[in-house]
N, C-alpha and C positions, 0 to 999 in steps of 0.2 A: 503493499500499500503506500509506503513511503517513497519508493521509487516512482510511483505513478503521480505522486504530489511534485517532487522533484522533477521529473521530466515536464510536466506541466508548467510548473514555474519558469523553468529553463525556456520553454519555449515561448512563453509568454514575456520574457524579458529578451528575447532575441526579437520578438515581432516589435516590441517597444524600441529598441536600439535601431533596427532598420527604419522604422517610420520616422525617429526623430532624424537620422541620418537623412532621410530623403528630404524631409522638410528644411532642414539646415540647407542643403545644395538647392533647392527650389528658390528659399528666398535669397541666397547669393546671385542668382541669375536673375531673379525677378524683382531684387531689393533696389535697385535704380528707380529713383523719381524726379521728376522735373517738378523744383520748388518754385520756381519763378521763371517767367517766359516773355520777353518783351522785344518788339520792332522799334526800330528807330534810325536815326541818320548817321551816327556814328559812336564808337566805343572810345572813350577817354581814360585812364589810370582803372581800367575795369569796371568803369560805369556807363552805362548807356546814355547817349545825349538825343534829345528832342525825340521822344516816344512819339511813334504815331502808326496808324494804320493806312495811312494814304500818302502815296510818294510820286514825285515827278519823274517823267520818263528820263531814261538815261541815269537816273541817279543811283547810287549806292544804298543797299537796304541793309541794315544788321540786325540779324538775330542775336540777344543777349541771353544767355541762360546760366541759371543758377542750380545745379545738381547735387542730389544728395544719396546715399545710400549705396554708392559705389566708387570701388578703386581698382586701377588698372583694367579700365574697361573703353569700350569705344561704342558712341553713339553717330548715328547718321542724321544730316540735315539733308531734306530733300524738298528742294524749291520745285515747284509746279505752276505753269502756264499752259493750257490748251495740253497738246501733246508734247510740249517742252518739259523735259526734267532735267534739273541739276543736282547730283548729290555730292557731300563733303562728309567725311569721317572727320570726329573729333574725339581726342583722347581725353579721358577721364581721369586723373591720377589721383585723386584725393576726394574726402568727403567731408564737408560741401566743398563744392568746386564752382567756380566761375569760368564759362567760355563764350564764346561767339563765332559767327560765321557770317559771311556778307555775300552779297550776288549784286552785281550791277542790273537793273531792269532795264534790258532793252526794246521789251515789247509792253504795250498798254493794256489794261485791264484786270481781271479778276484773277489775284494769285493765292496760292496755298502753301504754307511752308509745314512741313512734318518733320517729328524728330521721331527715330524709333532706335529701340536698344540693337544690341548686337544678334538678337534673335528675329529682329524685324518687328517686334512689337511695335505698336503705335504708344509713346508717351505724352505726346501733345501736339496740336495743330492748331495754327494761326491762320487765319484769312486775312489778306489785305489788297489794297486796290493801288494801281500804278496808272497815272492820267498826265 
């Protein structure tokens, strides 16, 4: 009888350890989050300048991000306008981490910038207009 209790107890402890390991692994990959994201006309001293969602044609647009929950990972910034897509990878080397990407908008209209993690999961999307 003691052997049965010991076997059941060992089995339950093993299942608990496997479950905890799986949850820890999932948290490491999905723990990245965008704390703040803004569009603007420049970045100076790691601070966004002239926050806006409307930009002039042929102007440079900056996406400023504050990221938490990740180290030694990359995120991808995807700029979309119609069929046109431009992607930039940014390294995240600490938490919290401030970073930014920029794109010169040569085409007027409605744009979308999307931030994804290294698995392709969408972390943030912001719409803006170029006129």
